[in-house]
N, C-alpha and C positions, 0 to 999 in steps of 0.2 A: 282558614289555617294555611300558613305558608308552607309549601312543599319543598322549599329550597334549603331548609336547614336540617341537618342530620344530628340527632341527639342520642345519648346513651339511653337505653330502655330502663324504665323504673325497675327496681329490684328490692326485695326485703332486706333490711339492714342486718337482721340476725342479732345475736348477743343475748345476754341474760335479761330476763324481765324483772327478776327480784334483785333490787339494789338498794342501798341506803336512800337514794333519791325517791324511788318508787314506793318504798315503805313509808317514808315521811309523807308523801303525797296521799297515800291511802289512808293514813291516820287522820289527816286534815279532812278528807272526804267523809270518813266515818263520823267525825265530830259534827260536821254540817248535817249529815243525815239524822243524827240523834236530835239536834236542835229542831230540824224540820218535823220530826216525829212529834215533838212537844207542841210545835206550832199547829199542826193539823189536828191534834187531839184537844188541846186546851184553848185554841183560838190565836189569832194574830197578835192580840195585845199581850199575850204571855211572854213573847220573846222580842217584840219590836217597840220602838218609841214613836211610831207613826200615830197620827191623831186626825180628828176632823179637820184641823187646820192644815196639817201636812199629810195628806193621804198618799202622796208619793214619797216613799223613803228611798234608802240606798238600794233596796231590791229592785226598784223600778229604775232609778237614776243610774246605778252602776250595772246591775245584772242584765237589764234589758236595753236601756238606751245606749250606755257605753259599751256593754258586752257585744251588742249587735254591730256597733261601729268598729270595734276591735276585730270583728269577724268579717270585715270587708276585704280581706286580702284576696279571696277567691273572686270576688266581684271586680276588684281593680285589675287583676290579672286577666280575667275573661274579657274585660273591656279592651285591654292592650292586645291580647293574642287574637281574639276572634272578631272584634269590631274594627280595630286599627291594624290588624294583620301583621303584628309584630311577632312573627313566628320564632324568633331567636329566644323569646322568653318562655317558650313552651315547657321546658323542664321544670319551671317554677310553678306551673299551674296546679299540679296534683298536690304538692305539699301545702300550697296556699289554700286549696279547696278543702283539704282535711282540717286545717285549723278553723276555717270558716264554718265547716260542718258542725264541729263541736261547739264553737262559739254561738252560732245561731240556734242549735238544738237546745243548748242550756239556757239561752236567753228566752226562747219560747216557753220552756218548762218553768223558768223563774217567774213568769207572769202569774202562774197558778199560785205561787207562794204568797203573792200580794193580794189575791182575791179573798175578800171576807167570806163569801159563800162559794168556795172553790168547787163544790160539788155541782154548781150550776154552770161551769165553764163551757159546757157544750151548747149553751144558749147562743153563743157567738155565731155558731155555724148553722143554727136551725132557722129556716126562713120566717117562722112565726114570731121569733124573738129578735132577729137581727135588726140593728139600727143602721140601715144602709146610708144614712146621711151623716153618720158619725166618723170623725177622723180616726178615733180609736178603733172602730170596726175595720176601717181600711188597713190600718197598721197590723191588726191581729190577723186578718185574712191573708194579707200579702206575706207576712213573716211565716205563717203556717205553710202557705203554698211554696215559699222559697226553700224552707227546710226540706219539703218533699222533693223539690227540684234538685237540691244539692245531693240528696241521697241517691237519686237516679244518676246524676252526673258522676258521682263517686263510685257507682256500681261496677264499672269496668275493673277497678282494683280488686274487688272481691271475685269477679268472674275470672280474672287472670289467675288469681291465687288458686282457685278450685278447678282450673282447666276447662271452664265452660265457654269455649271459643265460639260455638254456634250462637249461643245467646248473646255474646258480646257483639258479634257481627250484625245481628238483628237490631240490637240497641244502637249501634253506631249509625244506622240508617236514619234514626229519628233524633239522634243526639243534637243535631244542629237546632232543632226546634226547642229542645230542653235548655240548651245553652242560651238561646235568645230569651227565653223566659227568665233564665238566671241573670241576665243583664237588666231586663225590664223591671222585675219585681223589687230588687233592692233600690233601684232608682225611684220607685214609687214610695216605698215605706220609709226609706231614710229621709226623704224630703218631708214626708208626712209626720215624722217624729218632731220636726221643726214646727209643723202646722199645729201640733198639740199645744205648743206654747203660745202661738198666735191667738188661739181661742181663749187663753187665760187673761188676755187683755192687760189692764193696768196693774194686775197683781204681779206681773213680771217687771223688774227694774228696767228703765229706759236704755241702759247699756246693752240689754239683750232682747228687748221687745221690739221687733221689727217685722214688717210684712215679708221681708226677704229671708226670714229664718229658714223656710224650706230649702232655699238655694244654699244658704250657709251650711246647713246640716248635710246636704248632699255633697257639696264640695269638700267639706272636712271628712266625710265618710270615705271618699276616694283617696284623699291625702293620707288618712290613717291606714287605708288599705295598702298603699305603696310602702308606708313606714313599717307596717307590721310584717310585710314580706321581707324587707331588708333586715329587720330585727330578728325574725325567726331564722333567716338564712345564716346570720352571724352566730346565733345561739346553737343551732343544730350543727354547724361547722365545728364549733368549739366543743360542744357536749358530746357529739358522736365522732369527733376527730376526723372530719371529712374536709377535703379541699373546698375553699370558698370560691364561688363563681363570681369573682370580683368584677369581670367585664360586664356581666349582666347587672350587677348591683349598681355599678357606676352609671350605666345608661338609665336605670330606674331612678336613681337619685336626681339625674338631670331633669327628668320629667316631673318628679316630685317638686323640685325647686321652682320650676316654671309655673306649675299650678298654684304653689304656695304664694308666689308673688301676686298672681291674679286674685287669689282669695283675700290677701291683706289689702289690696287696692279696693276691692268691693266692700270689705268690712269697714274700713276707715271712711270710705266714700259715703256709705250708708249713714254712719254716725254724723258725718258732716251735713248731709242733706237733711237729716231729721233734727239737727240742732242739738244733738245729744253729746257732743264732744266734751262739754263742760263737766258732765257727771264723772268723768274719769279723774278729775282733779279734786273731787270731794273727799274729805278725810273720813272715809267709811270703809267697812269690810268689802262692800261691793266695788269701790274704787280700787282698793288694794288688790283684790282678786282679779280685776280686769287687767291690771298691769302684769300680774303673774301670768295670766293667760296669753297676753300679747307678747310678753317676753319669751315665752316658750315657743310661740309661733315664729318669732323672729330669729331664735337661736340657730335653726338649721341653715338660714340664709348666711349667717356669720360663719358657721362651721364649714360650710361647703361653698363659700364664695369663690375660692380659688379652685379651678378645675383639677389641679393636682391633688387637692385635699379629698376629692371624691375617689381617689385610688387608695386612700388610707382606711382600712377596715374599722379601726377604732373610731375615727371621725364619723364614718357612715353609721355605725352602731349608735353613737351618742346623738347624732342628728335625728335618726329614726326614733329613738327613745323620747327625745324632746318633743317631737311632733305628735307621738302617741299621747304623751302627757298633756300637750296643748289641747288636743281633742277631748281628753278626759276632763280637763279643767273647764273648757267651754261648756260641756254638758252639765257638770256639777254646778257651775255658776248659773246657768240659765234655768236648771230644774230645781236647785236647792238654795244656793246663796242669793240669787236674784229674785227668789220667789217670796213675796210678802203677802200673807193672807190676812193680816190684821193684827192689832195689838193683843198681846197675851199668848200668842202661839209661837212655840219654838221647837226646833227639831235637831237632834244629833243622834246618829245611829247608836244602838245599844251594842254591847260586846257580842251577843248572840247573832245580831244582824250582820255584823262585820265577819264573824266566823263562818256564816253561811256563804257570804260572798267569797271569802278566802277558799272555802271548800269547793265552790264552783270552779274557781280558777285552777285549783289543784286537780280536779276531775278532768278538766280540759287538757292540762299538761300530761297527766297520767295516761289518758286515752291516746294522745298524740304519740307518746313514747312507745306504748304497746303496739299501736297499729303500724308505725314506721318500721318497727322491728319484725312485724309479722306479715305485712302486706307490701306489694310492689308500689312504693310511693316516691321515695327519693331516687334520683338518677343513679344507675349503677356506676360505681367507680371504675375508671379505666385502669386495667392492669398495666404496670410498667415493665 
């Protein structure tokens, strides 16, 4: 951590907790919990369209795979601040960590929604049952460990709120080790989510089936992490009527664009080496969705090509949103659109499946609003 930068201390935002926005979010959360109650009582088939042919539905593809990638803001900021010693970004760590905390905790919980025999989920962690050679086992254990690590990383916000300074001092002495784990664990499981698809072999369309999927998933997780930090900073600035830290976002966008160029070179180079470029010109849903995916990845390069455009909050927001959407489409393409299990099998999420996913997003936003109002998370505004 760089000691040469002085930053405003985090402080609770205050303000009303009950507003039209929080009430709407609470209603969406309640609907999701009712649907989940039906699912846990009457079985997964009572509310979902998944089948033997499509065992991974939107609850895995979005809630877990995409949800955990959207929760990589804390990971990306930890890389920047603690590994590359970019101390000027320190004020953005705690808000990013809070969003990551909710995203990962809900992604971890969402796995249980998709387990047929959910009452046996503890088998994952029991040595007698654990399948240590399984990619899925590695993902499950790493995500669980990372959720615990993030709660410990976030603990200082609670300790400050309740005046437990002595405990905070003791925690600070070991926090460097926790932060190191907080960088290692996402690097492992974000790449391993790509490895899950490598195992699927020929069932994944050639536009997405490659041995470098672990690298592509890791690179896009970091890219999405940067994008989500910019996206959330713009939203919280607008929603909470706070000044936008534009100088930090401009620097972050520069790093994001640099990594995006590297990603696109690697992605297109891989298709060329494998002789898979021709598939993008086939008149198929896979070909169309590939162009949508690549167009969204290319959009931030166009929007932020001119250095002056990186000083424009609207352009930064749209570029970040495009990049988040690009990561979303990449994962939907590789897990659902590009997955072909055989003739006769089809999948499209049911309304209850979609409403549960919407409810999880609402719960994350609601939790973020409540905690930034109650705990010291966002930097204190300087009095003029």
